[in-house]
MDTraj code that builds the backbone (N, CA, C; nanometers):
import mdtraj as md
import numpy as np

residues = "MET GLY TYR GLN CYS ALA CYS CYS GLY GLU THR HIS GLU GLY LEU PRO ASP ILE GLY SER VAL MET PRO TYR MET ILE TYR ASP ILE PRO GLU SER GLU TRP LEU GLY ARG VAL MET LEU THR ALA ASP THR CYS ILE LEU ASP ASP GLU HIS TYR PHE ILE ARG GLY VAL LEU GLU ILE PRO VAL HIS GLU GLN GLU GLN THR LEU GLY PHE GLY VAL TRP VAL SER GLN LYS ALA GLU HIS PHE HIS ALA TYR ARG GLU GLN PRO ASP SER THR ASP ILE GLY PRO PHE PHE GLY TRP PHE CYS THR GLU VAL ASN ALA PHE SER PRO THR ILE LEU LEU LYS SER LYS ALA HIS PHE ILE GLY ASN GLY GLN ARG PRO SER ILE GLU LEU GLU PRO THR ASP HIS PRO LEU ALA VAL ALA GLN ARG GLU GLY ILE SER LEU ALA ARG ALA TRP GLU ILE VAL HIS GLU TYR LEU PRO LYS GLU".split()
xyz = np.array([
    [2.1165, 2.9909, 1.2448],
    [2.1799, 3.0558, 1.1304],
    [2.0865, 3.1664, 1.0815],
    [2.1086, 3.2880, 1.1240],
    [2.0305, 3.4009, 1.0758],
    [2.0872, 3.4540, 0.9463],
    [2.0000, 3.5053, 0.8611],
    [2.0453, 3.5531, 0.7315],
    [1.9531, 3.6640, 0.6828],
    [2.0105, 3.7802, 0.6482],
    [1.9347, 3.8908, 0.5904],
    [1.9184, 3.8616, 0.4420],
    [1.7960, 3.8354, 0.4000],
    [1.7675, 3.7899, 0.2641],
    [1.7672, 3.9057, 0.1644],
    [1.8449, 3.8906, 0.0578],
    [1.8487, 3.9914, -0.0476],
    [1.7220, 3.9903, -0.1318],
    [1.6474, 3.8780, -0.1316],
    [1.5248, 3.8674, -0.2124],
    [1.4077, 3.9430, -0.1493],
    [1.3907, 3.9275, -0.0167],
    [1.2716, 3.9851, 0.0468],
    [1.3043, 4.0850, 0.1559],
    [1.4326, 4.0953, 0.1964],
    [1.4717, 4.1890, 0.2997],
    [1.4484, 4.1391, 0.4416],
    [1.3841, 4.0243, 0.4573],
    [1.3551, 3.9681, 0.5895],
    [1.4782, 3.8954, 0.6433],
    [1.4811, 3.8806, 0.7754],
    [1.5831, 3.7977, 0.8383],
    [1.5244, 3.6583, 0.8568],
    [1.5922, 3.5586, 0.8057],
    [1.5460, 3.4203, 0.8146],
    [1.6348, 3.3433, 0.9116],
    [1.5746, 3.2474, 0.9803],
    [1.6484, 3.1562, 1.0680],
    [1.6405, 3.0166, 1.0070],
    [1.7515, 2.9659, 0.9595],
    [1.7556, 2.8292, 0.9063],
    [1.6864, 2.8135, 0.7729],
    [1.7455, 2.7347, 0.6879],
    [1.6877, 2.7057, 0.5567],
    [1.5778, 2.6006, 0.5693],
    [1.4628, 2.6247, 0.5092],
    [1.3625, 2.5182, 0.5083],
    [1.3955, 2.4176, 0.3978],
    [1.3580, 2.2925, 0.4192],
    [1.3674, 2.1956, 0.3102],
    [1.2486, 2.2193, 0.2182],
    [1.2676, 2.1930, 0.0908],
    [1.1615, 2.2131, -0.0074],
    [1.1470, 2.0853, -0.0879],
    [1.0384, 2.0717, -0.1603],
    [1.0255, 1.9487, -0.2357],
    [0.9024, 1.9409, -0.3221],
    [0.8891, 1.8273, -0.3825],
    [0.7807, 1.7983, -0.4752],
    [0.6879, 1.6946, -0.4130],
    [0.5598, 1.7153, -0.4303],
    [0.4586, 1.6280, -0.3720],
    [0.4521, 1.4933, -0.4435],
    [0.4855, 1.4914, -0.5735],
    [0.4735, 1.3677, -0.6507],
    [0.5693, 1.3701, -0.7696],
    [0.5951, 1.2543, -0.8308],
    [0.6804, 1.2510, -0.9507],
    [0.6208, 1.3367, -1.0620],
    [0.7083, 1.3924, -1.1458],
    [0.6652, 1.4899, -1.2456],
    [0.5549, 1.4382, -1.3369],
    [0.5571, 1.3117, -1.3757],
    [0.4583, 1.2637, -1.4727],
    [0.3177, 1.2548, -1.4149],
    [0.3055, 1.2503, -1.2842],
    [0.1739, 1.2427, -1.2218],
    [0.0999, 1.3751, -1.2383],
    [0.1725, 1.4857, -1.2439],
    [0.1097, 1.6166, -1.2629],
    [0.0313, 1.6244, -1.3940],
    [0.0683, 1.5449, -1.4935],
    [-0.0001, 1.5462, -1.6239],
    [-0.1266, 1.4610, -1.6277],
    [-0.1521, 1.3851, -1.5216],
    [-0.2691, 1.2974, -1.5190],
    [-0.3811, 1.3675, -1.4427],
    [-0.4954, 1.3901, -1.5070],
    [-0.6064, 1.4533, -1.4348],
    [-0.6445, 1.3704, -1.3125],
    [-0.6757, 1.4372, -1.2021],
    [-0.7109, 1.3656, -1.0790],
    [-0.8277, 1.2712, -1.0993],
    [-0.9139, 1.3048, -1.1935],
    [-1.0289, 1.2180, -1.2209],
    [-0.9861, 1.0816, -1.2753],
    [-0.8626, 1.0702, -1.3265],
    [-0.8105, 0.9440, -1.3796],
    [-0.7219, 0.8693, -1.2800],
    [-0.7015, 0.9244, -1.1609],
    [-0.6117, 0.8619, -1.0656],
    [-0.6627, 0.7275, -1.0155],
    [-0.7901, 0.7155, -0.9933],
    [-0.8448, 0.5917, -0.9396],
    [-0.8084, 0.4759, -1.0325],
    [-0.7411, 0.3780, -0.9795],
    [-0.6979, 0.2639, -1.0595],
    [-0.5665, 0.2847, -1.1332],
    [-0.5155, 0.4084, -1.1341],
    [-0.3898, 0.4348, -1.2049],
    [-0.2774, 0.4800, -1.1120],
    [-0.3103, 0.5663, -1.0151],
    [-0.2081, 0.6282, -0.9308],
    [-0.2292, 0.5882, -0.7857],
    [-0.1260, 0.5302, -0.7275],
    [-0.1258, 0.5021, -0.5832],
    [-0.0131, 0.5866, -0.5239],
    [-0.0504, 0.6941, -0.4545],
    [0.0464, 0.7917, -0.4051],
    [0.0396, 0.8011, -0.2541],
    [0.1549, 0.7861, -0.1888],
    [0.1675, 0.8129, -0.0457],
    [0.2720, 0.9237, -0.0315],
    [0.3029, 0.9596, 0.0911],
    [0.4047, 1.0617, 0.1141],
    [0.5438, 1.0132, 0.0722],
    [0.5632, 0.8802, 0.0628],
    [0.6963, 0.8253, 0.0361],
    [0.7088, 0.7397, -0.0885],
    [0.5963, 0.6938, -0.1433],
    [0.6019, 0.6054, -0.2599],
    [0.4915, 0.6416, -0.3590],
    [0.5108, 0.5986, -0.4824],
    [0.4107, 0.6198, -0.5857],
    [0.4202, 0.5049, -0.6856],
    [0.3035, 0.4554, -0.7271],
    [0.2958, 0.3545, -0.8329],
    [0.2023, 0.4103, -0.9389],
    [0.2464, 0.4052, -1.0638],
    [0.1657, 0.4511, -1.1766],
    [0.1357, 0.3315, -1.2664],
    [0.0082, 0.3079, -1.2885],
    [-0.0382, 0.2025, -1.3799],
    [0.0206, 0.0644, -1.3482],
    [0.0480, 0.0390, -1.2226],
    [0.1041, -0.0891, -1.1790],
    [0.2304, -0.1296, -1.2551],
    [0.3013, -0.0311, -1.3125],
    [0.4250, -0.0652, -1.3837],
    [0.5375, 0.0357, -1.3677],
    [0.5089, 0.1517, -1.3124],
    [0.6129, 0.2522, -1.2881],
    [0.6169, 0.2786, -1.1381],
    [0.7365, 0.2671, -1.0796],
    [0.7526, 0.2723, -0.9351],
    [0.8478, 0.3853, -0.8975],
    [0.8104, 0.4599, -0.7933],
    [0.8878, 0.5763, -0.7513],
    [0.8980, 0.5797, -0.5996],
    [1.0120, 0.6293, -0.5513],
    [1.0276, 0.6544, -0.4089],
    [1.0694, 0.7999, -0.3900],
    [1.0337, 0.8515, -0.2737],
    [1.0711, 0.9879, -0.2404],
    [1.1938, 0.9841, -0.1514],
    [1.2889, 1.0683, -0.1841],
    [1.4111, 1.0783, -0.1057],
    [1.4508, 1.2234, -0.0897],
    [1.5681, 1.2447, -0.0348],
    [1.6177, 1.3804, -0.0123],
    [1.7511, 1.3972, -0.0839],
    [1.7567, 1.4982, -0.1675],
    [1.8810, 1.5390, -0.2316],
    [1.9312, 1.6596, -0.1538],
    [2.0519, 1.6489, -0.1010],
    [2.1064, 1.7585, -0.0213],
    [2.2138, 1.8328, -0.0991],
    [2.2069, 1.9661, -0.0891],
    [2.3076, 2.0518, -0.1502],
    [2.3813, 2.1238, -0.0372],
    [2.5117, 2.1035, -0.0279],
    [2.5873, 2.1758, 0.0750],
    [2.5782, 2.3270, 0.0524],
    [2.5760, 2.4006, 0.1610],
    [2.5748, 2.5475, 0.1542],
    [2.7087, 2.5943, 0.2111],
    [2.7819, 2.6704, 0.1300],
    [2.9154, 2.7148, 0.1690],
    [2.9131, 2.7806, 0.3066],
    [3.0103, 2.7425, 0.3889],
    [3.0321, 2.7993, 0.5216],
    [2.9142, 2.7805, 0.6165],
    [2.8297, 2.6793, 0.5916],
    [2.7154, 2.6492, 0.6777],
    [2.7180, 2.5009, 0.7123],
    [2.6685, 2.4666, 0.8300],
    [2.6543, 2.3260, 0.8659],
    [2.5320, 2.2661, 0.8001],
    [2.4274, 2.3459, 0.7874],
    [2.3011, 2.2991, 0.7300],
    [2.3113, 2.2906, 0.5780],
    [2.2423, 2.1912, 0.5217],
    [2.2341, 2.1785, 0.3761],
    [2.0978, 2.2290, 0.3298],
    [2.0852, 2.2499, 0.2007],
    [1.9558, 2.2780, 0.1388],
    [1.9020, 2.1437, 0.0925],
    [1.7925, 2.0997, 0.1513],
    [1.7360, 1.9695, 0.1191],
    [1.6179, 1.9805, 0.0247],
    [1.6167, 1.8967, -0.0781],
    [1.5052, 1.8873, -0.1723],
    [1.4392, 1.7514, -0.1563],
    [1.3099, 1.7487, -0.1324],
    [1.2344, 1.6240, -0.1371],
    [1.2085, 1.5918, -0.2833],
    [1.2682, 1.4840, -0.3321],
    [1.2623, 1.4507, -0.4747],
    [1.2161, 1.3067, -0.4947],
    [1.1768, 1.2763, -0.6157],
    [1.1294, 1.1430, -0.6530],
    [1.2247, 1.0812, -0.7534],
    [1.2504, 0.9510, -0.7360],
    [1.3309, 0.8760, -0.8321],
    [1.2572, 0.7471, -0.8670],
    [1.2716, 0.7055, -0.9909],
    [1.2101, 0.5801, -1.0340],
    [1.2897, 0.4636, -0.9769],
    [1.2243, 0.3488, -0.9679],
    [1.2894, 0.2284, -0.9176],
    [1.2389, 0.1076, -0.9946],
    [1.3248, 0.0072, -1.0094],
    [1.2793, -0.1217, -1.0598],
    [1.1789, -0.1770, -0.9604],
    [1.0854, -0.2583, -1.0090],
    [0.9811, -0.3133, -0.9221],
    [1.0415, -0.3851, -0.8012],
    [1.1439, -0.4695, -0.8222],
    [1.1990, -0.5451, -0.7104],
    [1.2672, -0.4549, -0.6067],
    [1.3299, -0.3461, -0.6520],
    [1.3925, -0.2527, -0.5583],
    [1.2862, -0.1751, -0.4819],
    [1.1821, -0.1334, -0.5535],
    [1.0707, -0.0625, -0.4903],
    [1.0078, -0.1478, -0.3800],
    [0.9807, -0.2730, -0.4110],
    [0.9174, -0.3614, -0.3131],
    [1.0110, -0.3931, -0.1961],
    [1.1401, -0.4035, -0.2230],
    [1.2357, -0.4239, -0.1137],
    [1.2307, -0.3054, -0.0176],
    [1.2213, -0.1856, -0.0713],
    [1.2123, -0.0662, 0.0126],
    [1.0800, -0.0642, 0.0896],
    [0.9701, -0.0960, 0.0237],
    [0.8405, -0.0961, 0.0937],
    [0.8366, -0.2003, 0.2052],
    [0.9032, -0.3126, 0.1835],
    [0.9048, -0.4182, 0.2859],
    [0.9997, -0.3841, 0.4008],
    [1.1034, -0.3045, 0.3715],
    [1.2041, -0.2702, 0.4726],
    [1.2342, -0.1200, 0.4693],
    [1.1339, -0.0350, 0.4923],
    [1.1546, 0.1089, 0.4735],
    [1.2577, 0.1703, 0.5669],
    [1.2900, 0.1016, 0.6761],
    [1.3859, 0.1573, 0.7704],
    [1.5164, 0.0782, 0.7731],
    [1.5427, 0.0039, 0.6659],
    [1.6617, -0.0804, 0.6612],
    [1.7780, -0.0084, 0.5933],
    [1.8971, -0.0355, 0.6439],
    [2.0186, 0.0109, 0.5767],
    [2.0835, -0.1042, 0.4998],
    [2.0168, -0.2209, 0.5019],
    [2.0728, -0.3408, 0.4394],
    [2.0333, -0.3572, 0.2933],
    [1.9634, -0.2596, 0.2367],
    [1.9262, -0.2660, 0.0950],
    [1.9940, -0.1513, 0.0211],
    [2.0077, -0.1692, -0.1100],
    [2.0624, -0.0635, -0.1936],
    [2.2125, -0.0486, -0.1787],
    [2.2673, 0.0592, -0.2358],
    [2.1930, 0.1644, -0.3059],
    [2.1359, 0.1139, -0.4383],
    [2.0259, 0.1770, -0.4805],
    [1.9583, 0.1378, -0.6026],
    [1.9585, 0.2522, -0.7035],
    [1.9851, 0.2161, -0.8294],
    [1.9788, 0.3127, -0.9389],
    [1.8346, 0.3588, -0.9605],
    [1.8204, 0.4827, -1.0033],
    [1.6891, 0.5342, -1.0422],
    [1.7041, 0.6560, -1.1302],
    [1.6006, 0.6838, -1.2069],
    [1.5960, 0.8054, -1.2872],
    [1.5319, 0.9153, -1.2035],
    [1.5907, 1.0324, -1.2048],
    [1.5423, 1.1470, -1.1286],
    [1.4104, 1.1942, -1.1899],
    [1.3053, 1.2037, -1.1106],
    [1.1710, 1.2336, -1.1611],
    [1.1097, 1.3572, -1.0967],
    [1.1936, 1.4560, -1.0688],
    [1.1490, 1.5831, -1.0131],
    [1.2161, 1.6951, -1.0911],
    [1.1372, 1.7953, -1.1263],
    [1.1954, 1.9128, -1.1913],
    [1.2325, 2.0129, -1.0826],
    [1.3624, 2.0396, -1.0701],
    [1.4117, 2.1407, -0.9767],
    [1.4404, 2.2634, -1.0622],
    [1.3468, 2.3569, -1.0611],
    [1.3484, 2.4688, -1.1554],
    [1.4787, 2.5477, -1.1568],
    [1.5405, 2.5649, -1.0425],
    [1.6642, 2.6435, -1.0359],
    [1.7783, 2.5791, -1.1139],
    [1.7655, 2.4510, -1.1471],
    [1.8710, 2.3785, -1.2183],
    [1.8172, 2.3102, -1.3440],
    [1.7019, 2.3519, -1.3892],
    [1.6273, 2.2888, -1.4986],
    [1.7094, 2.2818, -1.6269],
    [1.6895, 2.1741, -1.7040],
    [1.6029, 2.0586, -1.6822],
    [1.6730, 1.9532, -1.5962],
    [1.5959, 1.8899, -1.5081],
    [1.6536, 1.7885, -1.4197],
    [1.5869, 1.6520, -1.4353],
    [1.4841, 1.6429, -1.5161],
    [1.4139, 1.5153, -1.5334],
    [1.5066, 1.4135, -1.6002],
    [1.5046, 1.2927, -1.5468],
    [1.5764, 1.1762, -1.5987],
    [1.7286, 1.1834, -1.5849],
    [1.7754, 1.2572, -1.4839],
    [1.9168, 1.2478, -1.4497],
    [1.9396, 1.1123, -1.3821],
    [2.0565, 1.0557, -1.3987],
    [2.0885, 0.9286, -1.3339],
    [2.1157, 0.9537, -1.1857],
    [2.0604, 0.8657, -1.1024],
    [2.0758, 0.8845, -0.9584],
    [2.0840, 0.7504, -0.8870],
    [2.1204, 0.7574, -0.7598],
    [2.1208, 0.6402, -0.6717],
    [2.0468, 0.6777, -0.5451],
    [1.9650, 0.5850, -0.4970],
    [1.8975, 0.6005, -0.3686],
    [1.9761, 0.5201, -0.2644],
    [2.0216, 0.5896, -0.1602],
    [2.0939, 0.5268, -0.0498],
    [1.9985, 0.5207, 0.0691],
    [1.9806, 0.4030, 0.1248],
    [1.8849, 0.3830, 0.2329],
    [1.9577, 0.3960, 0.3663],
    [1.9124, 0.4923, 0.4481],
    [1.9874, 0.5299, 0.5676],
    [1.9174, 0.4962, 0.6989],
    [1.7954, 0.4451, 0.6914],
    [1.7253, 0.4018, 0.8121],
    [1.6935, 0.5154, 0.9071],
    [1.6778, 0.4819, 1.0334],
    [1.6488, 0.5787, 1.1397],
    [1.5269, 0.6651, 1.1101],
    [1.4293, 0.6102, 1.0391],
    [1.3077, 0.6846, 1.0090],
    [1.3259, 0.7958, 0.9074],
    [1.4386, 0.7961, 0.8377],
    [1.4661, 0.9016, 0.7401],
    [1.4431, 0.8522, 0.5987],
    [1.4061, 0.9443, 0.5129],
    [1.3917, 0.9095, 0.3709],
    [1.5284, 0.8796, 0.3114],
    [1.5299, 0.8041, 0.2005],
    [1.6587, 0.7740, 0.1359],
    [1.7313, 0.9015, 0.0929],
    [1.8609, 0.8936, 0.0908],
    [1.9451, 1.0016, 0.0412],
    [1.9648, 0.9787, -0.1091],
    [1.9416, 1.0823, -0.1886],
    [1.9533, 1.0713, -0.3339],
    [2.0835, 1.1348, -0.3798],
    [2.1609, 1.0574, -0.4519],
    [2.2894, 1.1031, -0.5045],
    [2.2818, 1.1028, -0.6572],
    [2.3138, 1.2159, -0.7164],
    [2.3163, 1.2239, -0.8622],
    [2.4489, 1.1705, -0.9160],
    [2.4415, 1.1182, -1.0384],
    [2.5637, 1.0767, -1.1066],
    [2.6546, 1.1994, -1.1180],
    [2.7847, 1.1850, -1.0911],
    [2.8748, 1.3010, -1.0939],
    [2.9057, 1.3476, -1.2364],
    [2.8165, 1.4279, -1.2894],
    [2.8328, 1.4835, -1.4240],
    [2.8557, 1.6333, -1.4136],
    [2.8546, 1.7019, -1.5291],
    [2.8671, 1.8472, -1.5272],
    [2.7302, 1.9168, -1.5284],
    [2.6216, 1.8405, -1.5048],
    [2.4897, 1.9024, -1.4946],
    [2.4916, 1.9966, -1.3733],
    [2.4297, 2.1154, -1.3834],
    [2.4350, 2.2127, -1.2740],
    [2.3874, 2.1593, -1.1381],
    [2.2869, 2.0737, -1.1364],
    [2.2402, 2.0197, -1.0081],
    [2.3423, 1.9220, -0.9499],
    [2.4032, 1.8415, -1.0342],
    [2.5066, 1.7488, -0.9878],
    [2.6288, 1.8258, -0.9359],
    [2.6650, 1.9324, -1.0044],
    [2.7773, 2.0157, -0.9608],
    [2.7441, 2.0794, -0.8256],
    [2.6222, 2.1312, -0.8114],
    [2.5814, 2.1928, -0.6844],
    [2.5842, 2.0904, -0.5720],
    [2.5416, 1.9675, -0.5997],
    [2.5432, 1.8646, -0.4952],
    [2.6869, 1.8325, -0.4526],
    [2.7788, 1.8343, -0.5463],
    [2.9186, 1.8034, -0.5157],
    [2.9915, 1.9215, -0.4516],
    [2.9724, 2.0415, -0.5083],
    [3.0550, 2.1565, -0.4715],
    [2.9861, 2.2559, -0.3796],
    [2.8537, 2.2468, -0.3681],
    [2.7805, 2.3384, -0.2825],
    [2.7458, 2.4691, -0.3516],
    [2.6666, 2.5494, -0.2816],
    [2.6228, 2.6803, -0.3318],
    [2.6355, 2.7816, -0.2178],
    [2.6283, 2.9083, -0.2537],
    [2.6348, 3.0137, -0.1519],
    [2.5031, 3.0194, -0.0753],
    [2.5071, 3.0786, 0.0421],
    [2.3868, 3.0960, 0.1213],
    [2.2873, 3.1868, 0.0486],
    [2.3372, 3.2909, -0.0166],
    [2.2487, 3.3802, -0.0931],
    [2.1775, 3.3028, -0.2037],
    [2.2489, 3.2166, -0.2736],
    [2.1873, 3.1359, -0.3800],
    [2.0853, 3.0385, -0.3210],
    [2.1157, 2.9804, -0.2063],
    [2.0212, 2.8892, -0.1418],
    [1.8901, 2.9617, -0.1119],
    [1.8995, 3.0841, -0.0597],
    [1.7769, 3.1590, -0.0303],
    [1.7023, 3.1987, -0.1570],
    [1.7735, 3.2306, -0.2651],
    [1.7057, 3.2584, -0.3938],
    [1.6222, 3.1371, -0.4351],
    [1.6804, 3.0183, -0.4226],
    [1.6097, 2.8956, -0.4613],
    [1.4897, 2.8742, -0.3702],
    [1.5077, 2.8892, -0.2406],
    [1.3967, 2.8707, -0.1463],
    [1.2826, 2.9652, -0.1816],
    [1.3132, 3.0888, -0.2152],
    [1.2081, 3.1867, -0.2474],
    [1.1275, 3.1478, -0.3722],
    [1.1862, 3.0696, -0.4598],
    [1.1098, 3.0214, -0.5768],
    [0.9969, 2.9287, -0.5323],
    [1.0117, 2.8653, -0.4152],
    [0.9151, 2.7663, -0.3689],
    [0.8199, 2.8190, -0.2618],
    [0.8547, 2.9327, -0.2021],
    [0.7684, 2.9878, -0.0977],
    [0.6389, 3.0410, -0.1585],
    [0.5277, 3.0311, -0.0847],
    [0.4010, 3.0860, -0.1355],
    [0.4134, 3.2360, -0.1576],
    [0.3560, 3.2827, -0.2662],
    [0.3583, 3.4262, -0.2975],
    [0.2443, 3.4931, -0.2201],
    [0.2780, 3.6059, -0.1570],
    [0.1756, 3.6774, -0.0800],
    [0.1047, 3.7780, -0.1649],
])
top = md.Topology()
chain = top.add_chain()
for i, resn in enumerate(residues, 1):
    res = top.add_residue(resn, chain, resSeq=i)
    for name in ("N", "CA", "C"):
        top.add_atom(name, md.element.get_by_symbol(name[0]), res)
traj = md.Trajectory(xyz[None], top)
């Protein structure tokens, strides 16, 4: 899928997935305080042994494209759901589990604490994150999709500035 980008003038092949390295509240904790408080992996996070998060993918359909715009996002989980996922990370026999959305997606801000569900799909893939079907702009985009031009505008917000 080639696309002449209106933002930078370059021709791009395929949309990259973008995402957040950790749940939003971890950014407020100085790294010097992480020891004993934050346990962060590429897929899970525990804060103060009482707040549990998993990383999943929220997909936004792109009009007239097969590929979606994927966001690596974090959602909170109850302790028992979190541990079920850690014990069976490749299982489709768990969930879906409710969680609060814990990633700020700037193009649709504010997105913190939207209601969501984590669907476990196995096959070595991260859970699929589904937002509650509300009129929030991110939920609408997940349901109805966005244009390819809009998808590239969003991607450019996350690309490193030269």
